[in-house]
Backbone bond lengths (Angstrom), bond angles and torsions (degrees), N, CA, C in turn:
res aa  C-N    CA-C-N  psi(-1)  N-CA   C-N-CA  omega(-1)  CA-C   N-CA-C  phi
1 X - - - 1.540 - - 1.563 106.89 -
2 X 1.359 112.95 128.45 1.450 119.28 178.56 1.486 111.79 -88.28
3 X 1.284 118.34 129.51 1.482 118.83 178.83 1.523 109.27 -71.29
4 X 1.356 113.45 139.61 1.470 118.89 -178.91 1.549 109.65 -74.29
5 X 1.306 114.69 141.53 1.504 119.58 177.32 1.520 110.77 -68.46
6 X 1.280 116.11 143.97 1.501 119.67 177.41 1.496 106.82 -71.17
7 X 1.333 116.53 134.00 1.489 122.27 179.48 1.503 109.89 -75.04
8 X 1.302 117.87 134.31 1.447 122.83 176.69 1.569 108.95 -83.77
9 X 1.279 114.26 129.38 1.463 119.98 178.96 1.543 111.29 -72.66
10 X 1.326 117.61 107.25 1.454 120.90 -174.54 1.547 112.04 -77.94
11 X 1.339 117.05 -2.45 1.429 120.83 177.28 1.515 114.89 -104.22
12 X 1.364 113.47 10.97 1.469 117.45 177.00 1.537 108.48 -69.44
13 X 1.335 116.78 138.11 1.439 121.73 178.98 1.521 112.41 -114.18
14 X 1.359 116.81 151.74 1.446 120.10 -178.23 1.529 108.12 -91.10
15 X 1.313 113.89 -174.42 1.488 118.19 -177.70 1.508 115.87 -63.50
16 X 1.343 118.66 -15.77 1.398 123.38 176.31 1.543 112.72 -89.13
17 X 1.348 116.50 -2.25 1.460 119.57 -175.87 1.509 114.61 84.35
18 X 1.332 117.66 13.80 1.428 121.41 -176.47 1.528 111.55 -101.93
19 X 1.311 117.80 144.99 1.485 119.90 178.72 1.511 110.57 -69.64
20 X 1.324 114.83 132.77 1.485 120.35 -179.96 1.509 110.36 -65.27
21 X 1.295 117.83 -28.79 1.484 120.90 -173.38 1.518 113.42 -91.29
22 X 1.319 118.21 5.33 1.459 121.63 -174.80 1.512 111.35 -118.67
23 X 1.339 115.19 137.88 1.437 121.56 174.03 1.510 110.57 -93.20
24 X 1.326 119.20 118.98 1.457 122.99 -172.64 1.509 112.52 -95.24
25 X 1.294 117.10 154.26 1.474 122.69 175.53 1.556 104.22 -110.11
26 X 1.325 114.20 130.37 1.494 121.09 -176.09 1.494 111.73 -115.95
27 X 1.367 112.66 150.70 1.445 121.08 172.95 1.538 110.34 -82.86
28 X 1.314 117.27 168.62 1.428 121.40 179.44 1.506 114.31 -58.40
29 X 1.419 115.19 -31.35 1.420 119.87 -179.28 1.536 113.77 -82.18
30 X 1.285 117.57 1.37 1.494 121.42 178.12 1.504 114.73 97.38
31 X 1.365 116.23 -9.53 1.485 117.65 179.80 1.545 108.99 -81.99
32 X 1.294 113.36 165.36 1.480 117.12 -178.24 1.477 111.28 -80.56
33 X 1.318 115.40 133.83 1.485 121.97 178.86 1.537 105.59 -88.05
34 X 1.359 118.66 90.65 1.436 122.67 -175.77 1.497 110.72 -69.01
35 X 1.354 118.52 -27.71 1.458 120.31 174.67 1.525 108.46 -60.65
36 X 1.274 116.65 -43.52 1.419 122.76 -178.28 1.548 113.14 -69.06
37 X 1.278 117.49 -16.07 1.453 123.75 -179.33 1.550 113.16 -84.93
38 X 1.316 116.44 -8.13 1.512 120.58 -177.62 1.534 105.96 -73.84
39 X 1.314 118.21 128.16 1.408 123.82 175.03 1.529 110.55 -71.50
40 X 1.363 118.46 136.55 1.475 120.24 -175.79 1.478 114.20 -59.15
41 X 1.339 120.36 -27.26 1.439 120.52 178.49 1.534 114.62 -68.58
42 X 1.308 114.64 -10.13 1.509 119.91 179.80 1.541 110.48 -99.29
43 X 1.353 117.11 3.85 1.424 122.65 -178.43 1.523 111.76 -111.33
44 X 1.331 118.93 135.65 1.486 122.16 177.22 1.515 106.99 -136.54
45 X 1.315 115.26 162.57 1.458 120.21 176.40 1.489 112.17 -75.59
46 X 1.329 116.20 140.85 1.437 124.17 174.17 1.514 110.06 -77.50
47 X 1.274 119.86 103.09 1.461 124.48 -175.50 1.538 112.20 -67.98
48 X 1.312 114.50 -15.28 1.502 115.60 174.65 1.537 111.35 -80.83
49 X 1.309 118.25 -10.83 1.471 120.61 -176.88 1.508 115.55 -124.20
50 X 1.352 119.33 -12.32 1.412 121.68 -179.21 1.504 112.98 -155.27
51 X 1.324 116.42 155.97 1.445 121.74 174.78 1.535 112.71 -101.58
52 X 1.343 115.50 -8.01 1.460 120.86 179.69 1.562 110.19 -72.72
53 X 1.292 115.00 155.69 1.492 121.89 178.60 1.493 112.75 -114.65
54 X 1.308 119.66 -24.64 1.468 124.74 -178.32 1.502 109.56 -73.40
55 X 1.287 121.70 105.42 1.439 124.85 -176.25 1.502 113.71 -65.10
56 X 1.314 116.04 -21.52 1.503 119.47 178.23 1.536 111.56 -70.47
57 X 1.321 117.50 -17.04 1.451 121.31 -178.49 1.558 112.58 -97.84
58 X 1.329 116.21 -0.20 1.491 120.84 -172.49 1.514 110.10 -106.84
59 X 1.296 112.19 149.86 1.497 124.45 171.08 1.528 106.89 -75.86
60 X 1.357 116.23 160.31 1.389 121.77 177.63 1.524 110.85 -59.84
61 X 1.287 118.01 -33.55 1.495 120.51 178.99 1.495 112.57 -67.49
62 X 1.330 117.99 -13.95 1.474 122.74 179.50 1.513 113.16 -102.16
63 X 1.328 115.46 5.57 1.464 120.19 -176.75 1.511 111.96 -111.09
64 X 1.313 113.36 163.21 1.480 120.59 174.95 1.522 106.28 -133.32
65 X 1.321 115.84 138.58 1.482 118.69 177.89 1.533 106.05 -104.65
66 X 1.338 118.52 131.20 1.445 123.04 178.91 1.523 112.08 -77.18
67 X 1.314 113.31 160.20 1.502 119.97 -175.82 1.562 109.17 -55.44
68 X 1.307 116.52 -39.85 1.454 119.87 -179.94 1.528 112.99 -57.91
69 X 1.347 116.50 -34.92 1.432 121.25 177.96 1.487 112.55 -71.29
70 X 1.317 118.63 -35.90 1.466 121.66 174.16 1.507 111.39 -65.55
71 X 1.347 117.29 -41.58 1.429 119.97 178.17 1.547 112.00 -64.73
72 X 1.354 113.76 -38.43 1.461 118.84 178.69 1.498 111.24 -64.19
73 X 1.295 118.89 -43.07 1.478 121.71 177.72 1.490 111.04 -61.09
74 X 1.370 117.12 -44.80 1.469 122.13 177.96 1.499 112.24 -58.46
75 X 1.333 113.98 -43.32 1.461 118.80 179.88 1.505 111.26 -64.04
76 X 1.281 118.42 -42.02 1.458 122.14 178.82 1.508 111.01 -66.28
77 X 1.271 114.12 -45.94 1.528 117.04 179.96 1.558 111.88 -63.27
78 X 1.325 116.22 -40.87 1.446 122.00 176.44 1.524 112.69 96.03
79 X 1.323 118.02 129.33 1.460 121.19 -179.50 1.521 107.46 -146.99
80 X 1.353 114.74 155.82 1.467 119.75 -178.12 1.453 113.22 -107.60
81 X 1.394 117.27 -19.32 1.469 120.36 -177.33 1.507 110.15 -159.49
82 X 1.338 115.42 143.62 1.461 121.46 170.78 1.537 108.80 -129.13
83 X 1.286 115.21 121.69 1.458 121.47 -177.81 1.559 112.44 -121.37
84 X 1.332 115.29 138.78 1.493 118.92 179.37 1.489 107.03 -116.49
85 X 1.343 116.12 140.92 1.463 123.34 172.80 1.520 107.97 -123.93
86 X 1.353 115.44 125.05 1.455 120.42 179.63 1.490 108.27 -93.44
87 X 1.356 117.44 113.44 1.410 119.44 -177.01 1.551 114.58 -92.47
88 X 1.319 112.68 -22.91 1.515 118.26 -179.77 1.526 105.18 -154.54
89 X 1.322 114.52 134.03 1.444 121.80 178.09 1.502 112.48 -147.47
90 X 1.292 117.73 102.32 1.500 123.36 175.85 1.465 108.02 -129.78
91 X 1.356 118.95 169.38 1.423 119.65 175.34 1.555 116.59 -59.01
92 X 1.355 114.45 -14.56 1.439 119.33 -177.20 1.488 117.68 -112.74
93 X 1.353 115.82 -13.39 1.460 122.52 -174.87 1.495 111.67 -155.44
94 X 1.346 115.34 143.65 1.445 120.35 173.27 1.550 108.44 -142.87
95 X 1.303 116.51 138.55 1.450 124.59 177.48 1.529 109.06 -128.95
96 X 1.343 116.92 123.73 1.465 123.42 -171.90 1.515 108.65 -135.36
97 X 1.285 116.70 139.97 1.471 121.42 171.85 1.504 110.56 -111.60
98 X 1.346 116.41 148.69 1.428 120.38 179.67 1.548 108.37 -123.82
99 X 1.309 114.77 123.87 1.497 118.63 179.26 1.555 107.73 -112.53
100 X 1.331 114.00 126.62 1.471 119.11 -179.67 1.511 109.50 -117.19
101 X 1.309 117.01 131.49 1.440 122.21 174.31 1.500 107.30 -99.70
102 X 1.353 113.11 109.53 1.498 122.10 -174.82 1.533 109.79 -87.15
103 X 1.337 115.53 143.45 1.455 120.60 175.02 1.497 111.74 -65.99
104 X 1.273 118.07 150.77 1.491 119.55 176.35 1.554 112.10 -68.53
105 X 1.297 114.12 145.41 1.467 120.62 171.73 1.539 108.26 -150.81
106 X 1.339 116.83 -177.70 1.428 120.69 -172.52 1.552 110.53 -65.16
107 X 1.306 119.91 -25.17 1.428 123.86 178.92 1.513 112.43 -67.88
108 X 1.331 117.25 -26.72 1.455 121.88 -179.32 1.560 111.69 -108.93
109 X 1.312 114.54 24.78 1.464 120.28 -179.05 1.551 113.17 53.06
110 X 1.334 113.44 34.75 1.475 117.97 175.39 1.501 112.96 78.06
111 X 1.344 119.90 14.00 1.453 122.28 -175.19 1.520 108.78 -110.06
112 X 1.343 118.72 144.46 1.478 118.60 172.61 1.551 110.00 -71.65
113 X 1.286 115.11 149.84 1.520 119.23 -176.10 1.513 107.02 -132.46
114 X 1.331 114.29 140.16 1.449 121.51 175.65 1.546 109.79 -109.22
115 X 1.309 116.52 131.58 1.477 119.90 178.95 1.558 109.33 -134.07
116 X 1.304 114.28 141.13 1.460 117.91 -174.95 1.593 109.23 -134.91
117 X 1.325 112.42 143.17 1.490 118.87 176.58 1.556 108.01 -138.16
118 X 1.333 114.66 155.14 1.414 120.79 -177.29 1.510 109.45 -122.95
119 X 1.338 116.32 144.73 1.481 120.95 -179.72 1.541 108.01 -147.23
120 X 1.267 113.69 162.46 1.521 120.14 -176.84 1.530 109.64 -130.59
121 X 1.298 114.13 162.20 1.465 121.37 171.16 1.546 107.49 -145.54
122 X 1.318 115.64 131.59 1.471 118.31 -178.20 1.524 108.60 -148.28
123 X 1.311 114.11 -179.62 1.457 117.81 -178.05 1.536 111.23 -68.71
124 X 1.337 117.98 -16.68 1.444 121.62 176.01 1.497 115.71 -82.69
125 X 1.358 121.00 -13.55 1.404 120.81 -177.11 1.537 111.29 -137.34
126 X 1.361 116.02 26.54 1.491 121.10 170.19 1.527 106.37 -139.41
127 X 1.332 117.37 174.81 1.446 118.32 -178.91 1.561 108.02 -151.92
128 X 1.302 115.42 165.25 1.455 123.86 171.80 1.523 110.71 52.81
129 X 1.336 114.70 -136.49 1.484 118.62 -171.88 1.538 111.04 -67.56
130 X 1.370 118.89 -23.07 1.400 123.46 179.11 1.506 113.25 -56.35
131 X 1.325 117.28 -26.08 1.477 120.16 -178.29 1.491 110.19 -70.97
132 X 1.333 120.60 -10.19 1.422 121.00 172.22 1.510 115.25 -87.78
133 X 1.304 115.89 -6.33 1.489 122.01 -177.50 1.502 111.30 -131.79
134 X 1.347 115.26 54.97 1.459 121.50 -173.98 1.575 111.00 -67.28
135 X 1.367 116.09 -39.36 1.477 118.44 -179.30 1.499 109.75 -64.64
136 X 1.372 115.20 -44.85 1.452 118.18 -179.09 1.495 113.77 -61.53
137 X 1.348 115.18 -40.98 1.467 122.59 179.77 1.539 109.11 -64.76
138 X 1.331 115.44 -42.59 1.502 119.27 178.23 1.495 110.49 -63.10
139 X 1.327 117.14 -37.16 1.496 120.40 -179.80 1.478 110.44 -63.74
140 X 1.374 117.79 -44.71 1.458 121.95 -179.64 1.491 110.34 -65.13
141 X 1.314 117.39 -39.84 1.463 121.61 -179.47 1.480 111.00 -65.27
142 X 1.334 115.63 -41.85 1.499 119.71 179.51 1.519 111.11 -66.74
143 X 1.325 117.63 -40.06 1.486 120.88 175.10 1.506 112.47 -61.21
144 X 1.363 117.09 -49.29 1.433 120.63 178.48 1.518 111.73 -58.07
145 X 1.309 115.76 -43.10 1.487 119.69 -176.41 1.499 110.27 -69.46
146 X 1.346 118.72 -35.99 1.463 121.34 178.71 1.515 111.30 -66.56
147 X 1.323 117.98 -40.30 1.463 121.62 -179.59 1.539 107.89 -69.06
148 X 1.324 115.88 -52.94 1.449 119.74 -176.68 1.517 112.44 -57.74
149 X 1.284 117.86 -47.49 1.469 121.50 -176.30 1.544 111.61 -65.40
150 X 1.339 115.35 -40.52 1.418 118.67 -177.04 1.555 111.29 -69.79
151 X 1.315 116.28 -36.34 1.454 121.99 -177.64 1.565 111.47 -94.38
152 X 1.314 115.53 5.42 1.471 120.42 176.15 1.484 113.32 56.83
153 X 1.300 116.71 47.44 1.448 125.42 174.62 1.537 108.67 -103.00
154 X 1.343 113.48 118.65 1.481 118.26 -171.03 1.538 111.39 -102.07
155 X 1.293 116.86 25.88 1.482 121.70 173.42 1.520 108.22 -102.32
156 X 1.291 114.49 124.17 1.501 117.90 -176.91 1.514 110.35 -66.76
157 X 1.295 115.98 144.30 1.490 118.94 176.77 1.486 114.02 -85.26
158 X 1.331 118.21 152.88 1.423 118.86 -179.75 1.512 113.77 -61.43
159 X 1.322 116.73 -32.87 1.434 118.55 -179.42 1.521 113.97 -71.81
160 X 1.300 116.28 -21.89 1.463 120.07 179.77 1.518 113.02 -80.23
161 X 1.319 118.19 -18.41 1.451 121.67 -173.55 1.496 111.94 -80.56
162 X 1.364 113.16 134.69 1.433 120.33 173.57 1.519 109.07 -86.66
163 X 1.345 117.83 148.70 1.464 121.13 178.85 1.498 109.01 -65.29
164 X 1.310 116.11 163.87 1.434 120.67 176.56 1.477 113.72 -60.39
165 X 1.350 115.84 -38.58 1.440 120.78 177.84 1.522 106.77 -127.32
166 X 1.293 116.28 151.19 1.491 122.37 177.85 1.505 109.32 -136.90
167 X 1.291 114.79 149.18 1.490 119.24 -176.77 1.513 110.78 -98.43
168 X 1.292 117.15 109.35 1.446 121.42 175.39 1.573 106.43 -105.16
169 X 1.276 119.80 113.90 1.496 122.65 -176.84 1.500 108.90 -56.56
170 X 1.320 112.19 138.83 1.468 117.63 177.62 1.548 107.58 -120.24
171 X 1.296 114.86 155.18 1.419 119.71 179.57 1.530 108.71 -145.27
172 X 1.290 115.00 159.53 1.452 119.10 -179.89 1.565 108.26 -68.45
173 X 1.328 113.44 161.88 1.520 119.62 177.15 1.494 111.07 60.54
174 X 1.360 116.70 43.43 1.501 117.98 171.71 1.463 116.13 83.19
175 X 1.302 121.17 18.25 1.444 121.47 179.01 1.516 113.58 -63.46
176 X 1.337 116.91 -32.68 1.463 119.57 -179.26 1.456 112.71 -65.88
177 X 1.353 119.56 -40.72 1.450 123.15 -179.75 1.502 109.62 -61.02
178 X 1.345 116.89 -43.32 1.495 120.30 -177.75 1.503 108.69 -64.41
179 X 1.341 118.21 -44.78 1.454 120.13 -178.76 1.506 112.28 -63.93
180 X 1.355 116.67 -40.48 1.421 120.14 179.48 1.493 111.62 -64.95
181 X 1.284 119.61 -43.77 1.474 125.03 178.43 1.525 111.02 -58.05
182 X 1.337 113.13 -36.28 1.520 117.09 -175.87 1.503 110.78 -69.78
183 X 1.337 117.85 -22.38 1.426 119.74 -179.93 1.497 116.01 -108.37
184 X 1.376 115.42 -0.06 1.420 120.92 179.26 1.507 112.03 -83.15
185 X 1.353 118.88 116.42 1.440 121.07 -175.06 1.531 112.65 -64.31
186 X 1.337 117.86 -27.18 1.467 120.63 177.09 1.518 111.12 -70.21
187 X 1.345 118.41 -38.43 1.418 122.21 174.49 1.509 111.48 -64.98
188 X 1.355 116.42 -40.29 1.439 121.46 178.17 1.505 113.43 -62.41
189 X 1.356 113.14 -40.16 1.457 120.90 178.72 1.502 111.95 -64.17
190 X 1.346 114.80 -46.82 1.496 122.97 179.11 1.614 109.06 -58.97
191 X 1.271 114.03 -44.78 1.505 117.53 -178.06 1.513 109.24 -67.19
192 X 1.346 115.97 -39.67 1.475 119.46 -176.96 1.521 108.67 -70.26
193 X 1.319 118.73 -40.34 1.456 121.99 176.34 1.573 111.80 -59.36
194 X 1.352 114.85 -41.47 1.459 118.76 177.81 1.518 111.93 -64.78
195 X 1.317 115.68 -41.14 1.462 118.66 -176.83 1.544 111.37 -70.63
196 X 1.361 116.27 -31.75 1.429 122.53 179.76 1.540 113.24 -90.34
197 X 1.358 113.72 -2.29 1.481 121.44 -179.48 1.565 108.55 57.84
198 X 1.302 116.42 49.78 1.464 122.23 177.50 1.495 109.06 -110.33
199 X 1.320 118.50 124.34 1.455 122.86 -179.37 1.497 113.16 -83.39
200 X 1.316 118.45 153.50 1.473 122.03 176.90 1.522 110.12 -60.32
201 X 1.326 118.09 -34.68 1.481 120.42 -179.79 1.562 110.09 -61.52
202 X 1.320 113.97 -38.14 1.473 118.04 177.19 1.519 112.91 -63.49
203 X 1.343 114.93 -41.35 1.469 120.92 179.35 1.489 108.95 -63.17
204 X 1.383 114.90 -46.17 1.453 120.58 -177.43 1.542 111.07 -58.58
205 X 1.330 114.01 -48.02 1.510 118.82 -179.33 1.534 111.66 -61.48
206 X 1.300 115.32 -41.53 1.463 120.00 179.49 1.549 111.33 -62.91
207 X 1.317 116.79 -47.09 1.464 118.47 179.45 1.527 111.54 -67.25
208 X 1.337 117.90 -34.49 1.453 120.75 177.80 1.501 111.37 -64.27
209 X 1.355 117.36 -42.45 1.454 120.95 177.50 1.512 112.47 -63.84
210 X 1.379 114.67 -28.72 1.452 117.05 -179.06 1.521 112.73 -86.46
211 X 1.334 117.55 7.84 1.450 121.89 172.92 1.522 115.76 106.10
212 X 1.329 116.61 -1.48 1.478 119.53 179.39 1.593 108.90 -86.39
213 X 1.309 115.63 85.48 1.475 123.89 -170.82 1.572 109.81 -56.11
214 X 1.343 115.94 -44.24 1.452 117.42 -176.82 1.512 114.80 -67.65
215 X 1.297 118.99 -8.07 1.437 121.53 179.33 1.540 113.77 -56.49
216 X 1.322 115.73 -27.75 1.473 121.54 -179.13 1.552 110.79 -63.44
217 X 1.301 115.85 -23.61 1.491 121.80 -175.55 1.490 112.58 -93.30
218 X 1.339 119.27 -0.83 1.420 121.54 -176.28 1.544 110.72 -69.80
219 X 1.327 118.27 130.70 1.458 122.47 178.25 1.535 111.94 -106.06
220 X 1.303 114.98 -15.86 1.496 117.37 179.10 1.561 106.30 -156.19
221 X 1.324 115.64 169.26 1.480 118.71 178.86 1.542 111.05 -63.33
222 X 1.292 116.52 -22.84 1.481 118.25 -179.67 1.515 112.46 -74.57
223 X 1.272 119.88 -8.72 1.442 123.64 171.61 1.547 114.20 -81.34
224 X 1.320 113.80 -13.30 1.494 119.62 179.32 1.489 110.12 -77.61
225 X 1.323 117.97 132.93 1.477 120.79 176.05 1.546 111.77 -55.40
226 X 1.306 115.00 140.25 1.495 118.78 -174.17 1.524 112.79 -54.75
227 X 1.356 117.43 -41.35 1.453 120.70 -178.95 1.556 111.25 -59.95
228 X 1.365 113.76 -38.11 1.456 118.10 178.13 1.559 110.56 -71.66
229 X 1.325 116.79 -31.99 1.473 119.74 175.64 1.521 111.28 -59.06
230 X 1.329 115.61 -47.39 1.486 118.55 179.12 1.572 110.78 -63.53
231 X 1.321 115.16 -37.33 1.436 118.17 179.10 1.535 110.59 -65.55
232 X 1.321 116.31 -41.65 1.476 121.33 178.68 1.491 111.58 -64.60
233 X 1.311 115.33 -38.43 1.490 118.35 178.67 1.510 110.85 -58.57
234 X 1.329 116.53 -46.93 1.458 121.06 176.46 1.493 115.10 -62.82
235 X 1.319 116.20 -39.22 1.472 117.09 178.90 1.489 116.44 -72.36
236 X 1.396 114.47 -37.78 1.428 119.77 178.07 1.517 111.72 -68.71
237 X 1.329 117.28 -33.24 1.440 120.95 177.57 1.514 112.70 -60.17
238 X 1.356 116.29 -30.73 1.440 120.30 -177.53 1.557 112.09 -87.39
239 X 1.341 114.16 -9.76 1.500 118.00 -177.01 1.524 111.28 -71.30
């Protein structure tokens, strides 16, 4: 009888927090090039921007990364916890944030780091059967966004993309306006601010103190960048 060989743990990390079994790509400044760590089989051409199929000929703006690629990057980077918070969930709109606790590595001076991103899914940015699973789609979008933003990957993920056309139910006597407002993040923010008794001036001052210089010039919630709107929705929900 031949003794079985001991299996090597491919998830063992060294003192820098890097997987022993993985070959890393580095930038000139010594940080990890996470864009370069994406396996080619997880990249496809963005058909909304190019007719070419050879990904080696395409710019990052013409590519899409599949969900499997996002999960692969997260696994390589290493995390201890993934948490989701549902801020809004209706038959027409869902807003979810994803918080990831990343393992320490040399890029974070050996300290664990938490990073959070927010995403939405509604009748205006989904289609077909996906409109029955808005919360699940929003969760995937938030996860993809959290991983991409933390690892500085500027290729949009497949799950984050809205279809070219989306079906927003219309009805006589103004049904379309009601449906659109229900999925409009700016309308949701305005309603939430009213219910929480939060003035626009307070929002502007807060954003300005956080480094958003142009916040001083905002005249309405619609002047706020959409990514900040989603962030504010999550923060105000917790207030």
